[in-house]
C-alpha positions as CSV (number, residue, x, y, z in Angstrom):
1,X,-2.3,30.5,-5.0
2,X,-2.4,29.0,-8.6
3,X,0.6,27.0,-7.9
4,X,-0.8,25.4,-4.7
5,X,-4.0,24.6,-6.5
6,X,-2.5,23.0,-9.9
7,X,0.0,21.0,-8.0
8,X,-2.1,19.9,-5.2
9,X,-2.2,16.0,-5.7
10,X,-6.2,15.7,-5.5
11,X,-6.6,18.6,-7.9
12,X,-4.0,17.4,-10.2
13,X,-5.3,13.9,-10.4
14,X,-9.0,15.0,-10.7
15,X,-8.0,17.4,-13.9
16,X,-6.2,14.7,-15.6
17,X,-9.0,12.0,-15.0
18,X,-11.8,14.6,-16.0
19,X,-10.1,15.8,-19.0
20,X,-9.3,12.4,-20.4
21,X,-12.7,11.3,-19.8
22,X,-14.6,14.4,-21.1
23,X,-12.7,15.6,-23.8
24,X,-14.0,13.0,-26.4
25,X,-17.7,13.7,-25.1
26,X,-17.0,17.4,-25.9
27,X,-15.6,16.8,-29.1
28,X,-18.6,14.3,-29.9
29,X,-21.1,16.7,-28.9
30,X,-19.5,19.7,-30.9
31,X,-19.4,17.3,-34.0
32,X,-22.9,16.4,-33.6
33,X,-22.1,12.8,-32.7
34,X,-22.5,12.6,-28.8
35,X,-23.2,9.0,-28.6
36,X,-19.6,7.9,-30.0
37,X,-18.2,10.3,-27.5
38,X,-20.1,8.9,-24.6
39,X,-18.9,5.3,-25.8
40,X,-15.4,6.6,-26.2
41,X,-15.3,7.6,-22.6
42,X,-15.8,3.9,-21.4
43,X,-12.2,3.1,-22.3
44,X,-10.6,5.1,-19.4
45,X,-12.1,3.2,-16.8
46,X,-10.6,0.0,-18.2
47,X,-7.2,1.9,-18.6
48,X,-7.4,3.3,-14.9
49,X,-7.9,-0.3,-13.6
50,X,-5.1,-1.7,-15.3
51,X,-2.7,1.2,-13.9
52,X,-1.8,2.3,-17.6
53,X,-1.6,5.7,-16.1
54,X,1.4,4.7,-14.0
55,X,4.7,6.5,-15.1
56,X,7.1,3.8,-16.3
57,X,10.0,3.7,-18.4
58,X,8.0,1.2,-20.6
59,X,5.0,3.4,-20.6
60,X,4.2,2.6,-24.6
61,X,4.9,-0.9,-24.3
62,X,2.5,-1.3,-21.4
63,X,-0.2,0.7,-23.4
64,X,0.2,-1.8,-26.4
65,X,-0.1,-4.8,-24.4
66,X,-3.2,-3.1,-22.5
67,X,-4.9,-2.1,-25.7
68,X,-4.2,-5.6,-27.4
69,X,-5.7,-7.4,-24.4
70,X,-8.6,-5.1,-24.3
71,X,-9.4,-5.5,-27.8
72,X,-8.7,-9.3,-27.6
73,X,-11.3,-9.6,-24.8
74,X,-13.9,-7.5,-26.6
75,X,-13.5,-9.7,-29.6
76,X,-13.4,-13.1,-27.8
77,X,-16.7,-12.4,-26.0
78,X,-18.4,-11.5,-28.9
79,X,-17.2,-14.2,-31.3
80,X,-17.9,-16.7,-28.5
81,X,-21.4,-15.4,-27.9
82,X,-21.8,-15.6,-31.8
83,X,-20.9,-19.2,-31.6
84,X,-23.6,-19.7,-29.0
85,X,-21.2,-20.5,-26.2
86,X,-22.7,-19.7,-22.9
87,X,-21.8,-16.7,-21.2
88,X,-20.7,-18.4,-17.9
89,X,-18.2,-20.5,-19.9
90,X,-16.8,-17.6,-21.7
91,X,-16.2,-15.5,-18.6
92,X,-14.6,-18.8,-16.7
93,X,-12.2,-19.4,-19.8
94,X,-11.3,-15.9,-20.0
95,X,-10.4,-15.2,-16.4
96,X,-8.4,-18.5,-16.0
97,X,-6.7,-17.6,-19.3
98,X,-5.8,-13.8,-18.4
99,X,-4.8,-14.8,-14.8
100,X,-1.3,-15.6,-15.8
101,X,-0.6,-11.9,-15.9
102,X,-0.5,-11.9,-12.1
103,X,2.7,-14.0,-12.2
104,X,4.6,-11.8,-14.3
105,X,4.6,-8.7,-11.7
106,X,2.2,-6.9,-9.4
107,X,1.6,-4.2,-12.1
108,X,0.7,-6.6,-14.8
109,X,-1.7,-8.4,-12.4
110,X,-3.9,-5.3,-12.8
111,X,-4.4,-6.1,-16.5
112,X,-6.6,-9.2,-15.4
113,X,-9.5,-7.1,-14.0
114,X,-9.2,-4.4,-16.5
115,X,-9.4,-6.9,-19.5
116,X,-12.5,-8.6,-17.9
117,X,-14.1,-5.1,-17.6
118,X,-13.5,-4.5,-21.2
119,X,-15.2,-7.8,-22.1
120,X,-18.3,-6.8,-19.8
121,X,-18.4,-3.4,-21.3
122,X,-18.7,-5.0,-24.8
123,X,-21.6,-7.1,-23.5
124,X,-23.7,-3.8,-23.4
125,X,-22.6,-2.8,-26.9
126,X,-23.2,-6.3,-28.6
127,X,-25.8,-6.5,-31.3
128,X,-25.8,-2.6,-31.3
129,X,-22.6,-2.2,-33.8
130,X,-20.7,-4.5,-35.8
131,X,-18.4,-7.1,-34.2
132,X,-15.2,-5.1,-35.1
133,X,-16.5,-1.7,-33.8
134,X,-16.1,-2.3,-30.1
135,X,-12.4,-3.8,-30.3
136,X,-11.5,-0.8,-32.4
137,X,-13.1,1.4,-30.0
138,X,-10.7,0.1,-27.2
139,X,-7.7,0.3,-29.5
140,X,-8.5,4.0,-30.3
141,X,-9.6,4.7,-26.7
142,X,-6.4,3.3,-25.2
143,X,-4.2,5.3,-27.9
144,X,-6.0,8.4,-26.7
145,X,-5.7,7.5,-23.3
146,X,-1.9,6.9,-23.5
147,X,-1.2,10.1,-25.5
148,X,-3.1,12.4,-23.1
149,X,-1.5,10.9,-20.2
150,X,2.0,11.0,-21.8
151,X,1.4,14.7,-22.7
152,X,0.2,15.2,-19.0
153,X,3.2,13.6,-17.4
154,X,5.4,15.7,-19.9
155,X,4.2,18.9,-18.6
156,X,4.5,17.6,-14.8
157,X,7.2,15.3,-15.6
158,X,8.2,15.1,-11.9
159,X,4.8,15.3,-10.2
160,X,3.8,11.8,-9.1
161,X,7.3,11.3,-7.3
162,X,6.8,14.9,-5.8
163,X,3.4,13.7,-4.5
164,X,4.9,10.6,-2.7
165,X,8.0,12.4,-1.2
166,X,5.8,15.0,0.2
167,X,3.5,12.7,1.7
168,X,6.5,10.8,3.1
169,X,7.9,14.1,4.6
170,X,4.5,14.9,6.3
171,X,4.4,11.3,7.7
172,X,7.9,11.5,9.0
173,X,6.9,14.9,10.8
174,X,3.9,13.2,12.4
175,X,6.0,10.4,13.3
176,X,8.9,12.5,15.0
177,X,6.2,14.6,16.8
178,X,4.1,11.8,18.2
179,X,7.1,9.9,19.2
180,X,8.5,12.6,21.5
181,X,5.1,13.7,22.7
182,X,4.8,10.1,24.3
183,X,8.2,10.6,26.1
184,X,7.0,9.9,29.6
185,X,4.2,7.5,28.5
186,X,6.6,4.8,27.3
187,X,6.5,3.0,30.4
188,X,3.4,1.2,29.2
189,X,4.3,0.0,25.6
190,X,0.9,-1.7,25.2
191,X,-0.9,1.8,24.9
192,X,1.9,4.0,23.7
193,X,3.4,1.8,20.9
194,X,0.5,0.9,18.8
195,X,0.0,4.6,17.4
196,X,3.5,4.9,16.7
197,X,3.7,1.5,14.9
198,X,0.9,2.6,12.7
199,X,2.7,6.1,11.7
200,X,5.9,3.9,11.2
201,X,4.1,1.6,8.9
202,X,2.8,4.5,6.8
203,X,6.3,5.9,6.6
204,X,7.6,2.6,5.5
205,X,5.0,2.0,2.8
206,X,5.7,5.5,1.3
207,X,9.3,4.5,1.2
208,X,8.5,1.3,-0.5
209,X,6.2,3.3,-3.0
210,X,9.4,5.7,-3.8
211,X,11.7,2.8,-4.4
212,X,9.1,1.4,-6.9
213,X,8.7,4.8,-8.4
214,X,12.7,4.7,-8.9
215,X,12.7,1.5,-10.6
216,X,9.8,2.2,-12.7
217,X,11.1,5.6,-13.8
218,X,14.8,4.7,-13.9
219,X,15.1,8.0,-11.7
220,X,18.7,7.6,-10.8
221,X,19.8,7.5,-14.3
222,X,17.8,10.6,-15.2
223,X,18.9,14.1,-14.6
224,X,15.5,15.5,-14.2
225,X,14.9,13.6,-11.0
226,X,18.3,14.4,-9.4
227,X,17.0,16.9,-6.9
228,X,14.0,14.4,-5.8
229,X,16.8,11.6,-5.7
230,X,18.6,13.8,-3.2
231,X,15.2,14.6,-1.3
232,X,14.6,10.8,-1.1
233,X,18.2,9.9,0.2
234,X,17.6,12.7,2.8
235,X,14.2,11.1,3.7
236,X,16.0,7.7,4.2
237,X,18.6,9.3,6.6
238,X,15.6,11.1,8.6
239,X,13.7,7.7,8.8
240,X,17.0,6.1,10.2
241,X,17.6,8.4,13.0
242,X,13.8,8.9,13.9
243,X,13.0,5.3,14.0
244,X,15.7,4.5,16.5
245,X,14.9,4.3,20.3
246,X,16.7,4.0,23.5
247,X,13.9,1.9,25.2
248,X,15.1,2.8,28.9
249,X,12.0,4.4,30.4
250,X,13.2,4.3,33.8
251,X,16.1,6.5,32.5
252,X,13.8,8.8,30.6
253,X,11.4,9.1,33.8
254,X,14.5,9.9,35.9
255,X,16.0,12.6,33.6
256,X,12.6,14.2,33.3
257,X,12.3,14.5,37.1
258,X,15.7,15.8,37.6
259,X,15.7,18.4,34.8
260,X,13.4,20.2,32.2
261,X,14.5,17.7,29.6
262,X,10.9,16.8,28.4
263,X,10.3,20.6,27.3
264,X,13.6,20.6,25.6
265,X,13.2,17.4,23.9
266,X,9.7,18.1,22.7
267,X,11.0,21.6,21.4
268,X,13.6,20.0,19.4
269,X,11.4,17.5,18.1
270,X,8.5,19.9,17.3
271,X,11.2,22.1,15.3
272,X,12.2,19.2,13.2
273,X,8.6,18.2,12.5
274,X,7.6,21.7,11.5
275,X,10.7,22.0,9.2
276,X,9.7,18.6,7.7
277,X,6.2,20.0,6.8
278,X,7.6,23.1,5.2
279,X,10.1,20.8,3.2
280,X,7.1,18.6,2.2
281,X,5.3,21.5,0.7
282,X,8.5,23.0,-0.8
283,X,8.8,19.6,-2.7
284,X,5.3,19.4,-3.9
285,X,5.0,23.1,-4.8
286,X,8.3,23.4,-6.8
287,X,9.7,25.8,-4.2
288,X,13.5,26.2,-3.2
289,X,13.9,25.6,0.6
290,X,14.8,28.4,2.8
291,X,17.9,28.3,5.1
292,X,17.4,26.4,8.3
293,X,19.2,26.3,11.7
294,X,18.2,24.8,15.1
295,X,21.2,25.8,17.1
296,X,19.5,27.1,20.3
297,X,17.3,24.0,20.5
298,X,20.6,21.7,20.3
299,X,22.5,23.8,22.7
300,X,19.9,23.5,25.3
301,X,19.8,19.7,24.6
302,X,23.6,19.4,24.7
303,X,23.6,21.6,28.2
304,X,21.1,19.0,29.7
305,X,23.5,15.9,28.5
306,X,26.4,17.5,30.0
307,X,24.9,18.2,33.3
308,X,23.7,14.4,33.4
309,X,26.5,12.5,32.0
310,X,25.4,9.2,33.8
311,X,22.1,9.3,32.1
312,X,22.2,8.0,28.3
313,X,18.9,9.6,27.4
314,X,20.4,13.1,26.9
315,X,23.4,12.0,24.7
316,X,21.1,9.8,22.8
317,X,18.6,12.7,22.0
318,X,21.6,15.0,21.1
319,X,23.4,12.7,19.0
320,X,20.3,11.8,16.6
321,X,18.8,15.4,16.8
322,X,22.1,16.9,15.6
323,X,22.5,14.3,12.7
324,X,18.8,15.3,11.8
325,X,19.5,19.0,11.9
326,X,22.7,18.5,9.9
327,X,20.5,16.8,7.3
328,X,17.9,19.5,7.3
329,X,20.4,22.3,7.1
330,X,22.4,20.9,4.3
331,X,19.9,19.3,2.2
332,X,22.4,16.6,1.5
333,X,22.4,12.8,2.8
334,X,24.7,11.7,5.2
335,X,26.0,9.1,2.6
336,X,25.1,7.9,-0.6
337,X,22.9,4.8,-1.3
338,X,22.2,2.6,-4.1
339,X,18.5,3.2,-4.8
340,X,18.1,0.8,-7.5
341,X,19.0,-2.1,-5.3
342,X,15.3,-2.5,-4.2
343,X,14.0,-3.3,-7.8
344,X,11.0,-5.1,-8.4
345,X,11.2,-8.6,-10.2
346,X,9.6,-9.3,-13.2
347,X,9.0,-12.7,-14.6
348,X,9.2,-13.6,-18.3
349,X,6.1,-15.0,-19.8
350,X,6.9,-18.6,-20.1
351,X,8.4,-19.0,-16.4
352,X,5.5,-17.2,-15.2
353,X,3.2,-19.6,-17.1
354,X,4.7,-22.5,-15.5
355,X,4.6,-20.9,-12.1
356,X,0.9,-20.1,-12.7
357,X,-0.1,-23.6,-13.6
358,X,0.9,-24.7,-9.9
359,X,-1.8,-25.2,-7.4
360,X,0.2,-23.0,-5.1
361,X,0.1,-20.1,-7.1
362,X,-1.7,-17.0,-5.6
363,X,-2.3,-15.5,-9.1
364,X,-4.2,-18.8,-10.1
365,X,-6.3,-18.8,-7.0
366,X,-7.1,-14.9,-7.6
367,X,-8.0,-15.8,-11.3
368,X,-10.2,-18.7,-10.1
369,X,-11.8,-16.5,-7.7
370,X,-12.7,-13.9,-10.3
371,X,-13.9,-16.8,-12.8
372,X,-16.4,-18.5,-10.3
373,X,-17.8,-15.1,-9.0
374,X,-18.4,-14.2,-12.7
375,X,-19.8,-17.5,-13.8
376,X,-22.0,-17.5,-10.8
377,X,-23.5,-14.0,-11.5
378,X,-23.8,-14.6,-15.2
379,X,-25.6,-17.9,-14.5
380,X,-27.9,-16.1,-12.0
381,X,-28.7,-13.2,-14.7
382,X,-29.5,-15.9,-17.2
383,X,-31.5,-18.0,-14.7
384,X,-33.7,-14.8,-13.9
385,X,-33.5,-13.8,-17.6
386,X,-32.2,-10.4,-16.8
387,X,-31.9,-8.4,-19.8
388,X,-28.7,-6.4,-18.9
389,X,-26.5,-8.7,-16.8
390,X,-23.3,-6.5,-17.3
391,X,-24.0,-4.4,-14.6
392,X,-23.9,-7.1,-12.0
393,X,-20.7,-8.3,-13.5
394,X,-19.3,-4.6,-13.5
395,X,-20.3,-4.3,-9.7
396,X,-18.4,-7.6,-8.8
397,X,-15.3,-6.6,-10.9
398,X,-15.2,-3.1,-9.2
399,X,-15.6,-3.9,-5.5
400,X,-13.4,-7.1,-5.4
401,X,-10.0,-6.0,-4.0
402,X,-7.1,-7.8,-2.6
403,X,-8.0,-8.8,0.9
404,X,-11.1,-9.2,3.0
405,X,-11.0,-6.0,4.9
406,X,-10.6,-3.6,1.7
407,X,-13.4,-5.5,0.0
408,X,-15.7,-5.1,2.6
409,X,-15.2,-1.4,2.9
410,X,-15.5,-1.0,-0.8
411,X,-18.7,-3.1,-0.9
412,X,-20.1,-0.7,1.8
413,X,-19.2,2.3,0.0
414,X,-20.4,1.1,-3.4
415,X,-23.8,0.1,-2.1
416,X,-24.5,3.2,-0.2
417,X,-23.1,5.6,-2.8
418,X,-25.2,3.9,-5.4
419,X,-28.4,4.0,-3.4
420,X,-27.8,7.7,-2.7
421,X,-26.6,8.3,-6.6
422,X,-29.9,6.8,-7.6
423,X,-32.1,8.8,-5.1
424,X,-30.4,12.1,-6.7
425,X,-31.0,11.1,-10.2
426,X,-34.6,10.0,-9.7
427,X,-35.3,13.5,-8.2
428,X,-33.5,15.5,-10.8
429,X,-34.7,13.4,-14.0
430,X,-38.0,15.2,-14.2
431,X,-36.4,18.9,-14.7
432,X,-35.8,18.4,-18.4
433,X,-32.9,20.5,-18.7
434,X,-31.3,21.2,-21.9
435,X,-28.7,18.9,-23.2
436,X,-25.9,21.6,-22.7
437,X,-26.6,22.1,-19.5
438,X,-27.0,18.5,-18.5
439,X,-23.3,18.0,-19.9
440,X,-21.9,20.9,-18.1
441,X,-23.2,19.4,-14.8
442,X,-22.0,16.0,-15.6
443,X,-18.4,17.7,-16.1
444,X,-18.6,19.3,-12.8
445,X,-19.9,16.1,-11.0
446,X,-17.3,14.1,-12.5
447,X,-14.5,16.7,-11.4
448,X,-15.8,16.9,-7.8
449,X,-16.1,13.1,-7.7
450,X,-12.4,12.4,-8.7
451,X,-11.5,15.1,-6.3
452,X,-12.8,12.7,-3.5
453,X,-12.2,9.3,-4.9
454,X,-8.9,8.4,-3.4
455,X,-10.0,9.2,0.1
456,X,-13.8,8.9,0.1
457,X,-14.9,6.5,-2.5
458,X,-18.4,6.3,-1.2
459,X,-18.8,10.0,-2.1
460,X,-17.3,9.6,-5.3
461,X,-19.7,6.8,-6.2
462,X,-22.6,9.1,-5.6
463,X,-21.4,11.4,-8.2
464,X,-20.5,8.6,-10.9
465,X,-23.8,6.8,-10.3
466,X,-25.8,10.3,-11.2
467,X,-23.5,10.6,-14.3
468,X,-24.2,7.0,-15.4
469,X,-27.8,7.5,-15.1
470,X,-27.7,10.6,-17.0
471,X,-25.4,9.0,-19.7
472,X,-28.1,6.5,-20.4
473,X,-30.6,9.1,-20.5
474,X,-28.6,11.1,-23.1
475,X,-28.0,7.8,-25.2
476,X,-31.5,6.1,-25.0
477,X,-33.6,8.4,-23.1
478,X,-34.4,5.4,-20.7
479,X,-32.5,6.9,-17.6
480,X,-35.6,6.5,-15.3
481,X,-36.0,2.6,-16.2
482,X,-32.5,2.3,-15.1
483,X,-33.0,3.1,-11.4
484,X,-34.5,0.3,-9.6
485,X,-33.1,-2.6,-11.6
486,X,-29.4,-1.1,-11.4
487,X,-29.7,-0.9,-7.6
488,X,-30.7,-4.4,-7.5
489,X,-28.0,-5.3,-9.9
490,X,-25.6,-3.5,-7.5
491,X,-26.8,-5.2,-4.4
492,X,-26.3,-8.6,-6.0
493,X,-23.1,-7.9,-7.4
494,X,-21.8,-6.8,-4.0
495,X,-23.3,-10.0,-2.1
496,X,-21.5,-12.2,-4.6
497,X,-18.3,-10.4,-4.3
498,X,-18.6,-10.6,-0.4
499,X,-19.2,-14.2,-0.6
500,X,-16.4,-15.0,-3.0
501,X,-13.9,-13.3,-0.8
502,X,-15.0,-15.2,2.1
503,X,-15.5,-18.7,0.5
504,X,-13.5,-18.8,-2.6
505,X,-9.9,-19.8,-1.6
506,X,-9.6,-16.7,0.8
507,X,-6.1,-15.4,1.7
508,X,-6.8,-14.8,5.3
509,X,-4.1,-12.5,6.7
510,X,-4.1,-14.3,10.1
511,X,-2.9,-17.4,8.2
512,X,0.0,-15.5,6.7
513,X,1.3,-14.0,9.9
514,X,3.2,-17.1,10.7
515,X,5.2,-16.9,7.4
516,X,5.6,-13.2,7.7
517,X,7.0,-13.8,11.2
518,X,9.5,-16.3,9.9
519,X,10.5,-13.9,6.8
520,X,11.1,-11.1,9.5
521,X,13.4,-13.4,11.6
522,X,15.3,-14.2,8.6
523,X,16.1,-10.5,7.5
524,X,17.1,-9.8,11.2
525,X,19.6,-12.6,11.2
526,X,20.9,-11.5,7.8
527,X,21.2,-7.8,9.2
528,X,22.9,-9.0,12.5
529,X,25.4,-11.1,10.3
530,X,26.4,-7.9,8.5
531,X,26.5,-5.9,11.4
532,X,28.4,-7.9,13.8
533,X,30.5,-9.6,11.0
534,X,32.9,-8.0,8.5
535,X,30.7,-6.3,6.3
536,X,31.8,-2.5,6.1
537,X,29.8,-1.4,2.9
538,X,27.6,1.5,4.1
539,X,25.4,1.0,0.8
540,X,24.8,-2.9,1.7
541,X,24.2,-2.0,5.5
542,X,21.6,0.7,4.5
543,X,19.9,-1.8,2.0
544,X,19.7,-4.5,4.6
545,X,18.3,-2.1,7.1
546,X,15.3,-1.2,4.6
547,X,14.8,-5.0,4.2
548,X,14.3,-5.2,7.7
549,X,12.0,-2.5,8.1
550,X,10.0,-3.8,4.9
551,X,9.7,-7.4,6.5
552,X,8.5,-6.1,9.8
553,X,6.1,-3.7,7.9
554,X,4.5,-6.8,6.1
555,X,4.3,-8.6,9.3
556,X,2.5,-5.6,11.1
557,X,0.2,-5.2,7.9
558,X,-0.9,-8.6,8.1
559,X,-1.7,-8.6,11.8
560,X,-3.7,-5.0,11.3
561,X,-5.8,-6.7,8.6
562,X,-6.3,-10.0,10.4
563,X,-7.8,-8.0,13.6
564,X,-10.7,-6.9,10.9
565,X,-11.3,-10.4,9.6
566,X,-14.4,-12.5,10.7
567,X,-14.0,-15.1,13.3
568,X,-10.6,-14.3,14.6
569,X,-9.1,-15.5,17.8
570,X,-8.9,-12.4,19.9
571,X,-6.6,-14.0,22.5
572,X,-4.2,-15.2,19.7
573,X,-4.1,-11.9,17.9
574,X,-3.4,-10.1,21.4
575,X,-0.4,-12.4,21.7
576,X,0.9,-11.8,18.4
577,X,0.3,-8.1,18.9
578,X,2.9,-8.3,21.6
579,X,5.1,-10.4,19.4
580,X,4.9,-7.8,16.9
581,X,5.7,-5.1,19.5
582,X,9.0,-6.7,20.7
583,X,9.8,-7.4,16.8
584,X,9.4,-3.5,16.3
585,X,11.9,-3.1,19.1
586,X,14.4,-5.3,17.4
587,X,13.8,-3.2,14.1
588,X,14.6,0.0,16.2
589,X,17.8,-1.5,17.8
590,X,19.2,-2.7,14.2
591,X,18.2,0.9,12.9
592,X,20.6,2.2,15.6
593,X,23.1,-0.6,15.2
594,X,23.5,0.4,11.4
595,X,24.2,4.0,12.2
596,X,26.9,3.0,15.0
597,X,28.5,0.3,12.6
598,X,28.7,2.9,9.5
599,X,30.5,5.6,12.0
600,X,32.7,3.6,14.2
601,X,33.3,0.0,15.4
602,X,32.8,-0.6,19.1
603,X,33.4,-4.4,19.5
604,X,36.2,-6.5,19.1
605,X,36.0,-9.1,16.4
606,X,36.2,-11.9,19.0
607,X,33.5,-10.2,21.1
608,X,31.5,-9.6,17.9
609,X,31.4,-13.2,16.7
610,X,30.3,-14.4,20.3
611,X,27.5,-12.0,20.2
612,X,26.7,-13.1,16.8
613,X,26.6,-16.7,17.9
614,X,24.2,-15.9,20.6
615,X,22.0,-13.8,18.5
616,X,21.7,-16.5,15.6
617,X,20.9,-19.1,18.3
618,X,18.0,-17.0,19.8
619,X,16.8,-16.4,16.3
620,X,17.0,-20.3,15.3
621,X,15.0,-21.1,18.4
622,X,12.2,-18.5,17.6
623,X,12.2,-19.9,14.0
624,X,12.0,-23.5,15.2
625,X,9.0,-22.4,17.5
626,X,7.2,-20.9,14.6
627,X,7.4,-24.1,12.7
628,X,6.7,-26.6,15.5
629,X,3.3,-26.6,17.2
630,X,4.0,-29.3,19.8
631,X,4.7,-28.6,23.6
632,X,8.2,-26.8,24.2
633,X,10.9,-28.9,25.6
634,X,11.6,-26.2,28.1
635,X,15.4,-26.9,27.5
636,X,17.7,-23.8,27.2
637,X,20.7,-25.8,26.2
638,X,21.1,-23.3,23.3
639,X,21.0,-20.4,25.5
640,X,24.3,-18.4,25.6
641,X,25.8,-16.9,28.9
642,X,24.7,-13.2,29.4
643,X,28.0,-11.7,30.1
644,X,31.2,-12.6,27.8
645,X,33.5,-10.2,29.9
646,X,33.9,-8.0,32.6
647,X,34.3,-4.2,32.0
648,X,32.3,-1.2,30.7
649,X,29.6,-2.0,28.3
650,X,29.5,-0.4,25.0
651,X,26.5,1.3,23.3
652,X,26.5,-1.5,20.5
653,X,26.6,-4.1,23.4
654,X,23.7,-2.7,25.0
655,X,21.6,-3.0,21.7
656,X,22.7,-6.6,21.1
657,X,21.7,-7.7,24.6
658,X,18.4,-5.8,24.4
659,X,17.9,-7.7,21.0
660,X,18.7,-10.9,22.9
661,X,16.1,-10.1,25.7
662,X,13.4,-9.4,23.1
663,X,14.2,-12.6,21.3
664,X,13.8,-14.5,24.5
665,X,10.3,-13.0,25.1
666,X,9.0,-13.5,21.5
667,X,10.2,-17.4,22.0
668,X,8.0,-17.5,25.2
669,X,5.2,-15.9,23.5
670,X,5.4,-18.2,20.3
671,X,5.3,-21.1,22.5
672,X,1.7,-20.0,23.7
673,X,0.4,-18.6,20.6
674,X,0.7,-20.9,17.6
675,X,-1.2,-23.5,19.2
676,X,-4.4,-21.4,19.5
677,X,-4.1,-19.7,16.0
678,X,-7.4,-19.5,14.0
679,X,-8.7,-21.6,11.5
680,X,-10.9,-19.6,9.3
681,X,-12.5,-22.8,7.7
682,X,-13.4,-24.4,10.8
683,X,-14.9,-21.2,12.0
684,X,-17.0,-20.7,9.0
685,X,-18.4,-24.1,9.2
686,X,-19.5,-23.9,12.8
687,X,-21.0,-20.5,11.9
688,X,-22.9,-22.0,9.1
689,X,-24.1,-24.9,11.4
690,X,-25.4,-22.5,14.1
691,X,-27.0,-20.4,11.4
692,X,-29.0,-23.4,10.1
693,X,-30.0,-24.4,13.5
């Protein structure tokens, strides 16, 4: 029982965050200096936003960089304020200056909001202590945060990667079970495929996270991670075989009507799903897996495939289920991969600065958005002569996320959570409990809030608001005066962040879909060139297969987020959803072809070359259709003949022909879709004109 509690992801995370936050408070209270202990606990908020608790092979180097940026931001805002530089100008310059971190790498990009939060925290301390004390506080706090997290990860060295792998195995189990529970519903892909696409997206996202952790930890070269590396290799094999699909609903329906194949296939799928969930728990809770076999299930499936040799469904399911069973039985991958091939690129400082100065830089747009929002918020605070403007600025920073949808949800949770937390604090401030009891209750509230924060941010905000009120009560005995002004500050900060996300250089996902679709087609072309060419290296084929899955996943994510953006064209997105569905079919065919190409070749060089030419022509037509908005000429001069030879069609040929069919449909959809894509700027202008009238 204790093993399940201590290794549970939410419990482990909550314990770590609570201890690193509350231990300085406890030490300060015992030494009779509670105020410094409470101030010391501000630093972990900056470190969390900067991602300094992310296990990394350059862990201490990142801590040094982060601590220096926090101290620099703290000193700069005090020094500039002492020189009578207006606060809006200070925040504008700081945001644009620190924004270059976004060009170095995605992990470095998190240093920008964290450094700005450190500067905003310093506003609350300015004038109450010497100028050198807040920067020293951030340096010592970062040292404490880094030392504690290093010790914690030393105790549970493999835990972050175990958590990701456990989630991946659970997602693969859900995907396998859902896929084969919809066996007779695949005749209508419009209703059956969207839930499967969502599960496939989650699995590929977790695989991407595992690749990033492999790179950041250099896990393939560390003997401590050998077992987890093998488990990840196994997960890639499982995803490869689960993600393939035959896409012959008529044959499936025929086999189901002629036999009890549906029950047998579901029996196999549920057995695999159950085993995957057991393995997920074994990985998370440090247990060795028990022996596994599914011979009875496979024998029943093999019997059906022998009784119906003309139907490809039985052979297809037996082939892939037997490979999955072999992997689950042996706990060894079918072949080895180069897990470090998919590594994150990190740009050196000066090339990053050069790229940052371009108007096309997304990091520059992000920094400019923060700069304008903070400038407007601080100017508003100065105009209304607000005594504590830092709370509005902190709210802007905490609710501003990448993307419209994530920011909108965070704003809702923050506003409602703050309102509920202030109501609870107002009702309990009059109890006048002893200081020791107040600290104990704050400790419990902090622990419970961190238990919920990753899944239920709104509920966690309730707890953090209560602890913030009581922190002010302990520091200056003015917690009651904090309630109404802080509620108004939170609401103003949320409105500013929402307006900034809509009007300040928004990166609408519907505008990115065309580029994501183009990138996906490029990866499909590269994969087909390897599969139908002379490439025989299993590692290169596996890496290209994952690139195909990742490219399609980026397209699916942009479509999913675009559907939640304001003013989208529903007809346009409905057509794009159909385009993405056919793209998913191509991904599944490439998954299957990767397996076939690795195990045996079924096309002659001449035939493979001709099929490759046809695929490249079809892909180029789709790419040209994406780039050109004018009317289609309707000419099919580039179309290749459907049949290259007479005789039996191999499995590889079936996959290639279906890919050509999907590309033809995608070209037709593109001809109708891109001309009606939405323009959010025009939509917002129309909406504003209507609201004024």
